[in-house]
DRENTI-502528 format. One record per residue (C-alpha): residue in one letter; x negated, y, z negated; chain. Coordinates in steps of 0.1 Angstrom, whole numbers, plus 5000, padded with zeros to 4 digits. Layout:
% DRENTI-502528
- a, X, Y, Z, A;
...
% end
This chain:
% DRENTI-502528
- x, 5000, 5000, 5000, A;
- x, 4973, 5024, 4990, A;
- x, 4953, 5016, 5021, A;
- x, 4984, 5024, 5043, A;
- x, 4989, 5057, 5026, A;
- x, 4952, 5065, 5030, A;
- x, 4953, 5056, 5067, A;
- x, 4984, 5077, 5073, A;
- x, 4968, 5107, 5054, A;
- x, 4938, 5107, 5077, A;
- x, 4960, 5104, 5108, A;
- x, 4980, 5134, 5096, A;
- x, 4949, 5154, 5087, A;
- x, 4933, 5147, 5121, A;
- x, 4964, 5155, 5141, A;
- x, 4969, 5119, 5153, A;
- x, 5003, 5111, 5137, A;
- x, 5024, 5127, 5164, A;
- x, 5056, 5146, 5157, A;
- x, 5060, 5129, 5123, A;
- x, 5025, 5141, 5113, A;
- x, 5032, 5177, 5124, A;
- x, 5064, 5177, 5103, A;
- x, 5046, 5163, 5073, A;
- x, 5019, 5189, 5077, A;
- x, 5045, 5217, 5076, A;
- x, 5063, 5201, 5046, A;
- x, 5030, 5200, 5027, A;
- x, 5022, 5237, 5031, A;
- x, 5037, 5247, 4997, A;
- x, 5018, 5219, 4980, A;
- x, 4986, 5231, 4997, A;
- x, 4993, 5266, 4984, A;
- x, 4997, 5253, 4948, A;
- x, 4964, 5233, 4951, A;
- x, 4946, 5265, 4964, A;
- x, 4959, 5285, 4935, A;
- x, 4949, 5259, 4910, A;
- x, 4915, 5256, 4925, A;
- x, 4910, 5293, 4924, A;
- x, 4920, 5295, 4887, A;
- x, 4897, 5266, 4879, A;
- x, 4867, 5281, 4897, A;
- x, 4873, 5315, 4881, A;
- x, 4872, 5298, 4847, A;
- x, 4839, 5281, 4854, A;
- x, 4824, 5312, 4869, A;
- x, 4828, 5328, 4835, A;
- x, 4817, 5298, 4814, A;
- x, 4782, 5288, 4803, A;
- x, 4775, 5254, 4819, A;
- x, 4760, 5226, 4798, A;
- x, 4723, 5220, 4804, A;
- x, 4693, 5206, 4786, A;
- x, 4662, 5228, 4785, A;
- x, 4635, 5215, 4808, A;
- x, 4657, 5188, 4822, A;
- x, 4667, 5198, 4858, A;
- x, 4698, 5186, 4876, A;
- x, 4705, 5181, 4913, A;
- x, 4741, 5178, 4924, A;
- x, 4752, 5160, 4956, A;
- x, 4788, 5165, 4965, A;
- x, 4812, 5175, 4992, A;
- x, 4842, 5196, 5001, A;
- x, 4862, 5167, 5017, A;
- x, 4874, 5136, 5001, A;
- x, 4854, 5104, 5006, A;
- x, 4832, 5090, 5033, A;
- x, 4808, 5119, 5042, A;
- x, 4777, 5101, 5032, A;
- x, 4768, 5118, 5000, A;
- x, 4758, 5085, 4982, A;
- x, 4731, 5076, 5007, A;
- x, 4718, 5112, 5006, A;
- x, 4717, 5110, 4968, A;
- x, 4697, 5079, 4971, A;
- x, 4673, 5096, 4996, A;
- x, 4668, 5124, 4970, A;
- x, 4661, 5098, 4943, A;
- x, 4634, 5082, 4966, A;
- x, 4618, 5116, 4973, A;
- x, 4617, 5125, 4937, A;
- x, 4602, 5092, 4927, A;
- x, 4576, 5095, 4955, A;
- x, 4566, 5128, 4939, A;
- x, 4561, 5113, 4905, A;
- x, 4595, 5122, 4889, A;
- x, 4616, 5098, 4868, A;
- x, 4652, 5104, 4881, A;
- x, 4685, 5090, 4867, A;
- x, 4717, 5089, 4886, A;
- x, 4749, 5101, 4870, A;
- x, 4781, 5087, 4884, A;
- x, 4818, 5089, 4875, A;
- x, 4838, 5058, 4867, A;
- x, 4860, 5061, 4898, A;
- x, 4831, 5053, 4921, A;
- x, 4818, 5021, 4904, A;
- x, 4811, 5005, 4938, A;
- x, 4789, 5034, 4947, A;
- x, 4771, 5031, 4914, A;
- x, 4764, 4994, 4923, A;
- x, 4750, 5006, 4956, A;
- x, 4725, 5027, 4937, A;
- x, 4715, 4997, 4917, A;
- x, 4710, 4979, 4950, A;
- x, 4690, 5006, 4967, A;
- x, 4668, 5017, 4937, A;
- x, 4670, 4990, 4911, A;
- x, 4645, 5006, 4888, A;
- x, 4664, 5038, 4885, A;
- x, 4689, 5041, 4857, A;
- x, 4725, 5046, 4868, A;
- x, 4748, 5060, 4841, A;
- x, 4785, 5057, 4848, A;
- x, 4806, 5081, 4827, A;
- x, 4833, 5106, 4837, A;
- x, 4820, 5132, 4812, A;
- x, 4787, 5141, 4829, A;
- x, 4775, 5159, 4798, A;
- x, 4774, 5127, 4779, A;
- x, 4756, 5109, 4807, A;
- x, 4731, 5138, 4809, A;
- x, 4722, 5133, 4773, A;
- x, 4719, 5096, 4778, A;
- x, 4696, 5101, 4809, A;
- x, 4672, 5120, 4787, A;
- x, 4673, 5093, 4761, A;
- x, 4664, 5066, 4785, A;
- x, 4633, 5084, 4797, A;
- x, 4644, 5103, 4828, A;
- x, 4630, 5137, 4835, A;
- x, 4656, 5148, 4862, A;
- x, 4693, 5139, 4868, A;
- x, 4711, 5134, 4901, A;
- x, 4749, 5140, 4900, A;
- x, 4765, 5119, 4926, A;
- x, 4797, 5135, 4937, A;
- x, 4790, 5165, 4915, A;
- x, 4800, 5196, 4934, A;
- x, 4834, 5199, 4916, A;
- x, 4820, 5188, 4882, A;
- x, 4811, 5223, 4871, A;
- x, 4808, 5217, 4834, A;
- x, 4772, 5206, 4839, A;
- x, 4747, 5232, 4852, A;
- x, 4724, 5224, 4880, A;
- x, 4692, 5237, 4897, A;
- x, 4702, 5225, 4931, A;
- x, 4738, 5222, 4945, A;
- x, 4737, 5202, 4978, A;
- x, 4770, 5198, 4997, A;
- x, 4776, 5172, 5024, A;
- x, 4798, 5179, 5054, A;
- x, 4808, 5154, 5081, A;
- x, 4804, 5167, 5117, A;
- x, 4835, 5146, 5126, A;
- x, 4858, 5168, 5103, A;
- x, 4876, 5199, 5114, A;
- x, 4859, 5230, 5100, A;
- x, 4875, 5246, 5082, A;
- x, 4901, 5220, 5072, A;
- x, 4933, 5225, 5052, A;
- x, 4932, 5217, 5015, A;
- x, 4947, 5187, 4997, A;
- x, 4973, 5173, 5002, A;
- x, 4977, 5188, 5036, A;
- x, 4941, 5182, 5046, A;
- x, 4910, 5165, 5033, A;
- x, 4892, 5195, 5017, A;
- x, 4891, 5198, 4979, A;
- x, 4881, 5234, 4979, A;
- x, 4882, 5262, 5005, A;
- x, 4851, 5269, 5025, A;
- x, 4843, 5299, 5004, A;
- x, 4831, 5274, 4977, A;
- x, 4801, 5269, 4999, A;
- x, 4787, 5302, 4985, A;
- x, 4777, 5281, 4955, A;
- x, 4757, 5257, 4976, A;
- x, 4719, 5258, 4977, A;
- x, 4719, 5234, 5007, A;
- x, 4744, 5220, 5031, A;
- x, 4736, 5187, 5049, A;
- x, 4757, 5178, 5080, A;
- x, 4762, 5141, 5086, A;
- x, 4773, 5124, 5117, A;
- x, 4783, 5089, 5128, A;
- x, 4803, 5093, 5159, A;
- x, 4796, 5130, 5164, A;
- x, 4768, 5142, 5187, A;
- x, 4737, 5161, 5179, A;
- x, 4753, 5192, 5196, A;
- x, 4784, 5188, 5173, A;
- x, 4761, 5191, 5143, A;
- x, 4743, 5221, 5157, A;
- x, 4775, 5239, 5164, A;
- x, 4788, 5232, 5129, A;
- x, 4755, 5245, 5116, A;
- x, 4761, 5278, 5135, A;
- x, 4796, 5281, 5121, A;
- x, 4782, 5277, 5086, A;
- x, 4759, 5306, 5088, A;
- x, 4784, 5334, 5080, A;
- x, 4800, 5312, 5052, A;
- x, 4770, 5301, 5031, A;
- x, 4747, 5323, 5010, A;
- x, 4717, 5339, 5026, A;
- x, 4692, 5315, 5010, A;
- x, 4712, 5283, 5017, A;
- x, 4692, 5255, 5034, A;
- x, 4709, 5237, 5063, A;
- x, 4701, 5202, 5076, A;
- x, 4716, 5174, 5097, A;
- x, 4712, 5137, 5098, A;
- x, 4728, 5106, 5114, A;
- x, 4735, 5071, 5102, A;
- x, 4721, 5042, 5122, A;
- x, 4725, 5005, 5119, A;
- x, 4692, 4991, 5107, A;
- x, 4701, 4954, 5105, A;
- x, 4728, 4927, 5100, A;
- x, 4720, 4906, 5069, A;
- x, 4738, 4874, 5060, A;
- x, 4758, 4881, 5028, A;
- x, 4743, 4850, 5012, A;
- x, 4709, 4869, 5014, A;
- x, 4723, 4901, 5000, A;
- x, 4714, 4906, 4963, A;
- x, 4742, 4903, 4938, A;
- x, 4740, 4923, 4906, A;
- x, 4721, 4895, 4889, A;
- x, 4694, 4898, 4915, A;
- x, 4693, 4936, 4913, A;
- x, 4687, 4935, 4876, A;
- x, 4655, 4915, 4883, A;
- x, 4643, 4942, 4907, A;
- x, 4647, 4922, 4938, A;
- x, 4655, 4938, 4972, A;
- x, 4675, 4924, 5000, A;
- x, 4660, 4894, 5018, A;
- x, 4648, 4899, 5054, A;
- x, 4654, 4862, 5061, A;
- x, 4682, 4856, 5086, A;
- x, 4683, 4892, 5098, A;
- x, 4699, 4894, 5132, A;
- x, 4680, 4924, 5143, A;
- x, 4660, 4955, 5132, A;
- x, 4661, 4989, 5148, A;
- x, 4631, 5011, 5152, A;
- x, 4631, 5040, 5128, A;
- x, 4644, 5072, 5142, A;
- x, 4657, 5056, 5174, A;
- x, 4693, 5058, 5185, A;
- x, 4688, 5028, 5207, A;
- x, 4663, 4999, 5201, A;
- x, 4687, 4970, 5196, A;
- x, 4714, 4952, 5215, A;
- x, 4747, 4938, 5203, A;
- x, 4744, 4901, 5193, A;
- x, 4780, 4895, 5182, A;
- x, 4809, 4890, 5206, A;
- x, 4841, 4892, 5184, A;
- x, 4843, 4900, 5147, A;
- x, 4866, 4908, 5118, A;
- x, 4858, 4938, 5096, A;
- x, 4867, 4935, 5059, A;
- x, 4863, 4969, 5042, A;
- x, 4875, 4992, 5014, A;
- x, 4860, 5026, 5021, A;
- x, 4872, 5061, 5024, A;
- x, 4871, 5063, 5062, A;
- x, 4876, 5029, 5077, A;
- x, 4876, 5043, 5112, A;
- x, 4839, 5051, 5108, A;
- x, 4832, 5015, 5100, A;
- x, 4852, 5004, 5130, A;
- x, 4833, 5027, 5153, A;
- x, 4800, 5014, 5139, A;
- x, 4809, 4978, 5143, A;
- x, 4822, 4985, 5178, A;
- x, 4786, 4994, 5188, A;
- x, 4774, 4960, 5175, A;
- x, 4798, 4938, 5194, A;
- x, 4805, 4929, 5230, A;
- x, 4841, 4918, 5225, A;
- x, 4871, 4926, 5203, A;
- x, 4870, 4938, 5166, A;
- x, 4898, 4932, 5141, A;
- x, 4899, 4950, 5108, A;
- x, 4914, 4942, 5074, A;
- x, 4912, 4974, 5054, A;
- x, 4919, 4982, 5018, A;
- x, 4920, 5015, 4998, A;
- x, 4887, 5031, 4988, A;
- x, 4871, 5015, 4957, A;
- x, 4894, 4985, 4959, A;
- x, 4882, 4954, 4940, A;
- x, 4884, 4924, 4962, A;
- x, 4899, 4891, 4949, A;
- x, 4893, 4855, 4960, A;
- x, 4927, 4856, 4976, A;
- x, 4917, 4886, 4997, A;
- x, 4885, 4869, 5009, A;
- x, 4903, 4836, 5017, A;
- x, 4929, 4855, 5037, A;
- x, 4901, 4873, 5056, A;
- x, 4883, 4841, 5064, A;
- x, 4916, 4825, 5077, A;
- x, 4923, 4856, 5098, A;
- x, 4888, 4856, 5112, A;
- x, 4889, 4820, 5122, A;
- x, 4855, 4812, 5138, A;
- x, 4846, 4848, 5141, A;
- x, 4820, 4863, 5118, A;
- x, 4831, 4888, 5091, A;
- x, 4813, 4921, 5089, A;
- x, 4812, 4942, 5058, A;
- x, 4795, 4975, 5047, A;
- x, 4768, 4976, 5020, A;
- x, 4794, 4993, 4998, A;
- x, 4818, 4964, 5002, A;
- x, 4790, 4938, 5000, A;
- x, 4780, 4947, 4964, A;
- x, 4815, 4936, 4954, A;
- x, 4817, 4905, 4976, A;
- x, 4784, 4886, 4969, A;
- x, 4802, 4863, 4944, A;
- x, 4825, 4852, 4973, A;
- x, 4797, 4847, 4998, A;
- x, 4803, 4809, 5000, A;
- x, 4839, 4815, 5011, A;
- x, 4830, 4841, 5037, A;
- x, 4803, 4824, 5059, A;
- x, 4796, 4834, 5085, A;
- x, 4795, 4870, 5071, A;
- x, 4770, 4898, 5077, A;
- x, 4763, 4930, 5059, A;
- x, 4759, 4960, 5082, A;
- x, 4730, 4978, 5066, A;
- x, 4724, 5014, 5077, A;
- x, 4696, 5039, 5074, A;
- x, 4698, 5077, 5075, A;
- x, 4676, 5095, 5101, A;
- x, 4672, 5133, 5099, A;
- x, 4680, 5154, 5130, A;
- x, 4666, 5186, 5114, A;
- x, 4662, 5203, 5081, A;
- x, 4645, 5174, 5062, A;
- x, 4614, 5194, 5053, A;
- x, 4635, 5224, 5042, A;
- x, 4656, 5202, 5018, A;
- x, 4624, 5185, 5005, A;
- x, 4609, 5220, 4999, A;
- x, 4640, 5231, 4981, A;
- x, 4639, 5201, 4958, A;
- x, 4602, 5207, 4951, A;
- x, 4606, 5244, 4942, A;
- x, 4639, 5244, 4923, A;
- x, 4643, 5209, 4908, A;
- x, 4608, 5195, 4900, A;
- x, 4595, 5205, 4866, A;
% end
């Protein structure tokens, strides 16, 4: 049910729901107005408040304007890797609603503490206690109770800019909120390099004068059998994903470099924008792709997995990394099943973002 509502919402927001969508959009105008007023009051309150901070303990926030699926969690992980490379000891602070994304961080950087708590002030204290010297707020742009040295916002090049506010559109705040941002990173999956450049130009009159801009794309790096993908037990031992059985690897920074090796497939997913997953998988297959989609953050059951295997028949099941961390315990029921592992590749702005982190966040 939630998945159907989520799918309908995105169709309405992107103007793909026909006459019904246009009528719904008009009916939601009053609700959008109420959301806009509530957001303005909330931001005025925080503009006047002293934010919670710990002296000598910097914070980097990674967030977005739109709901779900812009790529902020991989970018947060990239920041963690950059900070560790420079000798810092980061901790990742995550809300309870995104537990699957917290598991992803455990997978990507198993030696970095991930603290899951809706009150980021409590997790910030805990981060200091466990030996971290810098905190990363994943999905932190609207969590304004905690102060931050760097506020990085992620925008998807596929989204309309500006977009209406919730519930009439996907934006949580108006674009004027970008004045708070120290950096805006544009992500793209199906959008072109030129689309990202054009969005960057539209951002210039909106962001503050010192705001850093960048753009990156997500590429498929490999398909890994889910039986070789580490479960949480493996992650706690510091083990990374096995290369054994990988179907292909791409060359870093290349938008080509591999060829589809699968004819037909079933996608099993529970992410914010399932159409992005479908587009990605479409590039990996030569035949038809079916999809079984659930609401974002959904916890899969054995019944779900059994139904997916029956629906797939002899076809392989493809899942994202975000889905895989919740599905490894069912690996035996899913074979053949592959995890679509992706890498982020910068188009431009990488050095500017790196310099911003170095000058404003590193103690």
